[in-house]
BALUMMI-759916 format. One line per 8 residues: number of its first residue (from 1); their letters; for each residue z, y, x of N, C-alpha, C, O. Coordinates in steps of 0.2 Angstrom, whole numbers, plus 5000, padded with zeros to 4 digits. Layout:
N
NUM> a> Z,Y,X,Z,Y,X,Z,Y,X,Z,Y,X; ...;
//
This chain:
211
1> msvdseva> 5869,5427,5373,5867,5425,5379,5873,5425,5384,5876,5430,5384; 5874,5420,5388,5880,5420,5393,5878,5425,5398,5873,5427,5399; 5884,5426,5402,5883,5431,5408,5878,5428,5413,5874,5431,5416; 5879,5421,5414,5875,5418,5419,5868,5418,5417,5863,5419,5421; 5866,5417,5411,5859,5418,5408,5856,5425,5409,5851,5425,5411; 5861,5430,5408,5858,5437,5408,5857,5438,5416,5852,5442,5417; 5861,5436,5420,5860,5437,5427,5853,5434,5429,5849,5437,5433; 5852,5427,5427,5846,5424,5429,5840,5427,5426,5835,5427,5430;
9> asilspls> 5841,5429,5420,5835,5433,5417,5833,5439,5421,5827,5441,5422; 5838,5443,5423,5837,5449,5426,5834,5448,5433,5830,5452,5436; 5836,5442,5436,5833,5441,5443,5826,5438,5443,5821,5440,5446; 5825,5433,5438,5818,5430,5437,5814,5434,5432,5814,5432,5426; 5811,5439,5435,5807,5443,5431,5801,5440,5429,5799,5435,5432; 5797,5443,5424,5790,5440,5423,5786,5440,5429,5782,5435,5429; 5786,5445,5433,5782,5444,5439,5784,5439,5444,5780,5435,5446; 5791,5437,5444,5793,5432,5448,5790,5425,5445,5788,5421,5449;
17> arcllacg> 5791,5425,5439,5789,5419,5435,5781,5418,5436,5779,5412,5437; 5777,5423,5436,5770,5422,5437,5768,5420,5444,5764,5416,5445; 5772,5423,5449,5771,5421,5456,5773,5413,5457,5769,5410,5460; 5778,5411,5454,5780,5404,5455,5775,5400,5451,5774,5394,5454; 5773,5402,5446,5768,5398,5442,5761,5397,5446,5758,5392,5446; 5759,5403,5449,5753,5403,5453,5754,5398,5459,5749,5394,5461; 5760,5397,5462,5761,5393,5467,5761,5385,5465,5758,5381,5468; 5764,5385,5459,5763,5378,5455,5756,5376,5454,5755,5370,5455;
25> lqlavayv> 5752,5381,5452,5745,5379,5450,5741,5377,5457,5737,5373,5457; 5743,5380,5462,5740,5379,5468,5742,5371,5470,5737,5368,5473; 5748,5370,5469,5750,5363,5471,5747,5358,5466,5745,5352,5469; 5746,5359,5460,5742,5355,5455,5735,5354,5457,5733,5348,5457; 5732,5359,5459,5725,5359,5462,5725,5354,5468,5720,5350,5469; 5729,5355,5473,5730,5351,5479,5731,5344,5477,5728,5340,5480; 5735,5343,5472,5736,5336,5470,5730,5332,5467,5728,5327,5469; 5727,5336,5463,5721,5333,5460,5715,5332,5465,5712,5327,5465;
33> laqrlgar> 5714,5337,5469,5709,5336,5475,5711,5331,5479,5706,5327,5481; 5717,5330,5481,5719,5324,5486,5718,5318,5483,5716,5313,5486; 5719,5317,5476,5718,5311,5473,5711,5309,5472,5709,5303,5473; 5707,5314,5471,5700,5313,5471,5697,5311,5478,5693,5306,5478; 5698,5315,5483,5696,5314,5489,5698,5307,5493,5695,5304,5496; 5705,5306,5491,5708,5300,5495,5709,5294,5490,5713,5290,5491; 5704,5293,5486,5705,5287,5481,5705,5281,5485,5708,5276,5483; 5702,5280,5491,5701,5274,5495,5707,5274,5500,5707,5269,5504;
41> csstdrwv> 5711,5279,5501,5716,5279,5506,5722,5276,5503,5723,5274,5497; 5727,5275,5508,5733,5272,5506,5737,5277,5502,5736,5283,5502; 5742,5275,5499,5747,5279,5495,5750,5284,5500,5751,5290,5498; 5752,5282,5506,5755,5287,5510,5750,5292,5512,5752,5298,5512; 5744,5290,5514,5739,5295,5516,5737,5300,5510,5735,5306,5512; 5737,5297,5504,5736,5302,5499,5741,5307,5498,5739,5313,5496; 5747,5306,5499,5753,5311,5499,5752,5316,5505,5753,5322,5504; 5750,5313,5511,5748,5318,5516,5742,5322,5514,5743,5328,5516;
49> lvwlcyda> 5737,5320,5511,5732,5324,5509,5734,5329,5504,5731,5335,5504; 5739,5327,5499,5741,5332,5495,5744,5338,5499,5743,5344,5497; 5748,5337,5504,5751,5342,5508,5745,5346,5511,5746,5352,5511; 5741,5343,5514,5736,5346,5518,5731,5350,5514,5729,5356,5516; 5730,5348,5508,5726,5352,5503,5729,5358,5501,5727,5364,5501; 5736,5357,5500,5740,5363,5498,5741,5368,5504,5740,5374,5503; 5742,5365,5510,5742,5369,5516,5736,5373,5517,5736,5380,5518; 5730,5370,5516,5724,5374,5517,5723,5379,5511,5720,5385,5513;
57> ivhftleg> 5724,5377,5505,5723,5382,5500,5728,5388,5501,5725,5394,5500; 5734,5387,5503,5739,5393,5504,5736,5397,5510,5736,5403,5509; 5734,5394,5515,5731,5398,5521,5725,5402,5519,5725,5408,5521; 5721,5399,5515,5714,5403,5514,5715,5408,5508,5712,5413,5508; 5719,5406,5503,5719,5410,5496,5724,5415,5496,5724,5419,5492; 5730,5413,5500,5735,5418,5500,5736,5422,5506,5736,5428,5506; 5736,5418,5512,5737,5422,5518,5731,5425,5521,5731,5430,5524; 5725,5422,5519,5719,5426,5520,5718,5433,5518,5717,5437,5521;
65> pfvymslv> 5719,5434,5511,5719,5440,5508,5725,5445,5511,5724,5451,5512; 5731,5442,5513,5736,5446,5516,5734,5449,5522,5735,5455,5524; 5730,5445,5526,5728,5447,5533,5723,5453,5532,5723,5458,5535; 5718,5452,5527,5713,5457,5525,5717,5464,5523,5715,5469,5526; 5722,5463,5519,5725,5469,5516,5729,5472,5522,5729,5479,5522; 5732,5468,5526,5736,5471,5532,5731,5474,5537,5734,5479,5540; 5725,5472,5538,5721,5475,5543,5717,5482,5540,5716,5486,5544; 5716,5482,5534,5713,5488,5531,5718,5493,5528,5716,5499,5527;
73> gtvatsdn> 5724,5491,5528,5729,5495,5525,5736,5492,5526,5738,5489,5531; 5739,5491,5520,5746,5488,5519,5746,5484,5513,5742,5486,5508; 5750,5479,5512,5751,5476,5505,5754,5481,5501,5752,5482,5495; 5759,5485,5503,5762,5490,5499,5757,5495,5496,5758,5498,5490; 5752,5497,5499,5747,5502,5496,5741,5499,5493,5737,5502,5490; 5741,5492,5493,5735,5488,5490,5737,5487,5482,5742,5487,5480; 5731,5487,5478,5732,5486,5471,5727,5481,5468,5722,5482,5466; 5730,5475,5469,5726,5469,5466,5731,5464,5464,5737,5464,5466;
81> mlaelwke> 5729,5458,5461,5733,5453,5459,5737,5450,5465,5743,5448,5464; 5733,5448,5470,5737,5445,5476,5741,5450,5479,5747,5448,5482; 5740,5456,5479,5745,5461,5482,5751,5461,5478,5756,5462,5481; 5751,5460,5472,5757,5460,5468,5761,5454,5469,5767,5454,5470; 5758,5448,5471,5761,5442,5473,5765,5444,5480,5771,5442,5481; 5761,5447,5484,5764,5448,5491,5770,5453,5490,5775,5453,5494; 5769,5458,5486,5774,5463,5485,5781,5460,5482,5786,5462,5484; 5780,5455,5478,5785,5451,5476,5789,5447,5481,5795,5447,5482;
89> ygkadkrw> 5785,5444,5486,5788,5441,5492,5791,5446,5496,5796,5444,5500; 5788,5452,5497,5791,5457,5501,5798,5459,5499,5801,5463,5503; 5800,5458,5493,5807,5459,5491,5812,5455,5495,5817,5457,5496; 5809,5449,5497,5814,5445,5501,5813,5447,5509,5818,5446,5513; 5807,5449,5511,5805,5450,5518,5801,5456,5518,5795,5455,5517; 5803,5462,5519,5799,5468,5518,5794,5469,5524,5790,5473,5524; 5794,5465,5529,5789,5465,5534,5782,5464,5532,5777,5466,5535; 5782,5460,5527,5775,5458,5524,5772,5464,5520,5766,5464,5518;
97> lysdptiv> 5776,5469,5518,5774,5475,5515,5770,5480,5519,5766,5483,5517; 5772,5480,5525,5770,5486,5530,5766,5484,5536,5767,5487,5541; 5763,5478,5536,5758,5476,5541,5762,5475,5548,5760,5478,5553; 5768,5472,5548,5772,5471,5554,5767,5467,5559,5764,5462,5557; 5767,5470,5565,5762,5467,5570,5763,5460,5571,5758,5456,5572; 5769,5458,5572,5771,5450,5573,5768,5446,5568,5765,5441,5569; 5770,5448,5561,5768,5444,5556,5760,5444,5555,5758,5438,5554; 5757,5449,5556,5750,5449,5555,5746,5445,5561,5742,5442,5559;
105> sielltvi> 5749,5446,5567,5746,5442,5572,5747,5434,5571,5742,5431,5572; 5753,5432,5568,5754,5425,5567,5749,5423,5561,5746,5418,5562; 5749,5427,5556,5745,5425,5550,5737,5425,5552,5733,5421,5549; 5735,5430,5556,5728,5430,5558,5726,5423,5562,5721,5420,5560; 5730,5421,5566,5729,5415,5569,5730,5409,5564,5726,5404,5565; 5734,5409,5560,5736,5404,5555,5729,5403,5550,5727,5398,5549; 5727,5409,5548,5721,5408,5543,5715,5406,5547,5711,5401,5544; 5714,5408,5553,5707,5406,5556,5708,5399,5559,5703,5395,5559;
113> fvgllavi> 5713,5398,5563,5714,5392,5567,5717,5386,5563,5715,5381,5562; 5723,5388,5560,5727,5382,5557,5724,5380,5550,5724,5374,5549; 5721,5385,5547,5718,5383,5540,5712,5378,5542,5711,5373,5538; 5708,5380,5547,5702,5376,5548,5705,5369,5551,5702,5364,5550; 5710,5369,5555,5713,5363,5558,5715,5358,5552,5714,5352,5552; 5718,5361,5547,5720,5357,5541,5714,5354,5538,5714,5348,5536; 5708,5358,5537,5702,5355,5534,5699,5349,5538,5697,5344,5535; 5699,5350,5545,5697,5345,5549,5701,5339,5549,5698,5333,5549;
121> liysilkn> 5708,5340,5548,5712,5334,5548,5711,5330,5541,5711,5324,5541; 5710,5334,5536,5708,5330,5530,5702,5326,5531,5702,5320,5528; 5697,5329,5534,5691,5325,5535,5692,5319,5540,5690,5313,5538; 5697,5320,5544,5698,5314,5549,5702,5309,5546,5701,5303,5547; 5706,5310,5541,5710,5305,5537,5705,5301,5533,5705,5295,5532; 5701,5305,5529,5696,5302,5525,5691,5297,5528,5689,5292,5526; 5689,5299,5535,5685,5295,5539,5688,5290,5543,5685,5287,5547; 5695,5291,5543,5699,5286,5548,5697,5287,5555,5695,5282,5558;
129> tfyrhflq> 5696,5293,5558,5694,5294,5564,5699,5292,5569,5705,5292,5568; 5697,5291,5576,5702,5289,5581,5707,5295,5583,5712,5295,5586; 5704,5301,5581,5708,5307,5583,5712,5310,5578,5715,5316,5579; 5713,5307,5572,5717,5309,5567,5724,5311,5569,5726,5317,5567; 5728,5307,5573,5735,5309,5574,5735,5314,5580,5740,5318,5580; 5730,5315,5584,5730,5320,5589,5730,5327,5585,5734,5332,5586; 5725,5327,5580,5725,5333,5576,5731,5334,5572,5733,5340,5571; 5734,5329,5569,5740,5330,5565,5746,5333,5569,5750,5337,5567;
137> ialcvcel> 5747,5330,5575,5752,5333,5580,5750,5340,5581,5755,5345,5581; 5744,5342,5583,5742,5349,5584,5744,5354,5578,5747,5359,5579; 5742,5351,5572,5743,5355,5566,5751,5357,5565,5753,5362,5564; 5755,5351,5566,5762,5352,5565,5765,5356,5570,5769,5360,5568; 5763,5356,5576,5766,5360,5581,5764,5367,5580,5769,5372,5580; 5758,5369,5578,5756,5375,5576,5760,5378,5570,5763,5384,5570; 5761,5374,5565,5765,5376,5559,5772,5378,5561,5775,5383,5559; 5775,5373,5565,5782,5374,5567,5783,5380,5572,5788,5384,5571;
145> yggwmtfc> 5778,5381,5576,5779,5387,5581,5778,5394,5577,5781,5399,5578; 5773,5393,5572,5772,5399,5567,5779,5401,5564,5780,5407,5563; 5782,5396,5561,5788,5397,5558,5794,5400,5562,5797,5405,5560; 5794,5398,5568,5799,5400,5573,5798,5407,5575,5802,5411,5575; 5791,5409,5576,5790,5416,5578,5790,5421,5572,5790,5427,5573; 5789,5418,5566,5790,5422,5560,5797,5425,5560,5799,5431,5558; 5802,5420,5561,5809,5422,5559,5814,5423,5565,5818,5427,5565; 5812,5420,5571,5816,5421,5577,5817,5429,5579,5823,5431,5580;
153> pewlmgsp> 5812,5432,5580,5812,5439,5582,5817,5443,5577,5820,5448,5579; 5816,5442,5570,5820,5445,5565,5827,5443,5566,5831,5448,5565; 5829,5437,5567,5836,5435,5568,5839,5438,5574,5845,5440,5573; 5835,5439,5579,5838,5442,5585,5839,5449,5584,5844,5452,5588; 5836,5452,5579,5837,5459,5578,5843,5460,5572,5844,5466,5570; 5845,5455,5570,5850,5455,5565,5848,5455,5558,5851,5457,5553; 5841,5453,5557,5838,5452,5550,5838,5458,5546,5840,5458,5540; 5836,5464,5549,5836,5470,5545,5831,5470,5539,5832,5474,5534;
161> sldtsnwl> 5826,5466,5539,5821,5466,5534,5822,5460,5529,5818,5460,5524; 5827,5456,5530,5828,5451,5525,5833,5452,5520,5838,5455,5521; 5831,5451,5513,5836,5452,5508,5839,5445,5506,5836,5441,5503; 5845,5443,5509,5848,5437,5507,5854,5438,5502,5858,5433,5501; 5854,5443,5499,5860,5444,5494,5857,5442,5487,5862,5441,5482; 5851,5441,5486,5848,5438,5479,5846,5431,5480,5843,5429,5484; 5849,5427,5475,5848,5420,5476,5841,5418,5476,5839,5413,5479; 5837,5421,5471,5830,5420,5471,5826,5421,5477,5822,5417,5480;
169> yfwiylvf> 5827,5427,5480,5824,5429,5486,5826,5425,5492,5822,5423,5496; 5832,5423,5492,5835,5419,5498,5833,5412,5498,5830,5409,5502; 5835,5408,5492,5835,5401,5492,5828,5399,5490,5825,5394,5492; 5824,5403,5486,5817,5401,5484,5812,5404,5489,5808,5400,5492; 5812,5410,5489,5806,5413,5493,5807,5412,5501,5802,5410,5504; 5813,5413,5503,5814,5412,5511,5816,5405,5513,5812,5402,5517; 5821,5402,5510,5823,5395,5512,5818,5390,5509,5815,5386,5513; 5816,5389,5503,5812,5384,5500,5805,5384,5503,5803,5379,5506;
177> fnglwiii> 5802,5390,5502,5795,5390,5503,5794,5390,5511,5789,5387,5513; 5798,5393,5515,5797,5393,5522,5799,5386,5525,5797,5383,5530; 5804,5383,5521,5807,5377,5523,5802,5371,5523,5802,5366,5526; 5797,5372,5518,5792,5367,5517,5788,5366,5523,5786,5360,5525; 5787,5372,5527,5783,5372,5533,5787,5370,5539,5784,5370,5544; 5793,5368,5538,5797,5365,5543,5798,5357,5542,5797,5353,5546; 5800,5356,5536,5802,5349,5535,5796,5344,5535,5796,5339,5538; 5791,5346,5531,5785,5342,5531,5781,5341,5538,5779,5335,5539;
185> pvvlllqs> 5780,5346,5542,5777,5345,5548,5782,5341,5553,5779,5336,5556; 5788,5341,5552,5793,5337,5556,5792,5329,5554,5791,5325,5558; 5791,5328,5547,5790,5322,5544,5783,5319,5547,5783,5313,5549; 5778,5323,5547,5771,5321,5549,5771,5320,5557,5768,5315,5559; 5775,5323,5560,5776,5322,5568,5779,5315,5569,5777,5311,5573; 5784,5314,5565,5787,5307,5565,5782,5301,5564,5782,5296,5567; 5778,5303,5558,5773,5298,5557,5768,5296,5562,5767,5291,5564; 5766,5302,5566,5762,5301,5571,5765,5298,5577,5762,5293,5581;
193> wfwfqdty> 5772,5299,5578,5775,5296,5584,5775,5288,5582,5774,5285,5587; 5777,5286,5576,5777,5279,5575,5771,5276,5575,5770,5270,5577; 5765,5280,5574,5759,5277,5574,5757,5275,5581,5754,5270,5583; 5758,5280,5586,5757,5279,5593,5761,5274,5596,5759,5270,5600; 5768,5273,5594,5772,5268,5596,5769,5261,5594,5769,5257,5598; 5767,5260,5588,5765,5254,5585,5758,5252,5589,5757,5246,5591; 5754,5257,5590,5748,5256,5594,5749,5254,5601,5746,5249,5604; 5754,5257,5604,5756,5255,5611,5758,5248,5612,5756,5244,5616;
201> ylqkrpgk> 5763,5246,5607,5766,5239,5607,5761,5234,5605,5761,5228,5607; 5756,5236,5601,5751,5231,5599,5746,5230,5605,5744,5224,5606; 5745,5235,5609,5741,5234,5615,5745,5230,5620,5742,5227,5625; 5751,5230,5620,5755,5227,5625,5756,5219,5623,5759,5215,5628; 5754,5217,5618,5755,5210,5616,5751,5206,5621,5746,5208,5623; 5754,5199,5622,5750,5195,5626,5743,5194,5623,5742,5193,5617; 5738,5194,5628,5731,5193,5626,5727,5199,5624,5721,5199,5623; 5731,5204,5623,5728,5211,5622,5727,5215,5628,5731,5215,5633;
209> kft> 5721,5218,5628,5719,5222,5634,5717,5229,5631,5715,5230,5626; 5719,5234,5636,5717,5241,5634,5709,5241,5635,5706,5239,5639; 5706,5245,5630,5699,5246,5630,5697,5253,5631,5691,5255,5631;
//
């Protein structure tokens, strides 16, 4: 075995692999669910549904238990399968291990409000309601604000809780997984922007009147 392979093997532990597999399974479930629910939707909306289903699944099945464990104790003192997953993530950001008030406050709002908002938006897309893009903008703003408030206070203090020396913790746990909740909301905001723009100019065409 080469040196690089030995280093990779030592970093990607069996627990790390199981956690990444669990995230992959969540995405697979979201994909299947979106394809079934959105069979009559456009291909673009089906991909949006994949994200929204994954978003809701993560909020309810991962972050929900995190909030519970943090309110009754801490992740570090909990002993269950999901606690092991959060302990693994806590190697990258130890605030998640010890019920950091800022993190728990954000996640409490995320589970109760943002998770529900994602479910309502899924319904709105499936039913093609008039308020779909209003909800989409609201959800994206919430996700982006949550990401900002998760990391900005930590950055201002010099990031004492973050481990950026390990490629897995930094690039996968911190950058990749948190980056998803930045890049995709921005893309969906742009989609809503162009939808409102097209609607506006359609109404401005000769012979068209606002109703």
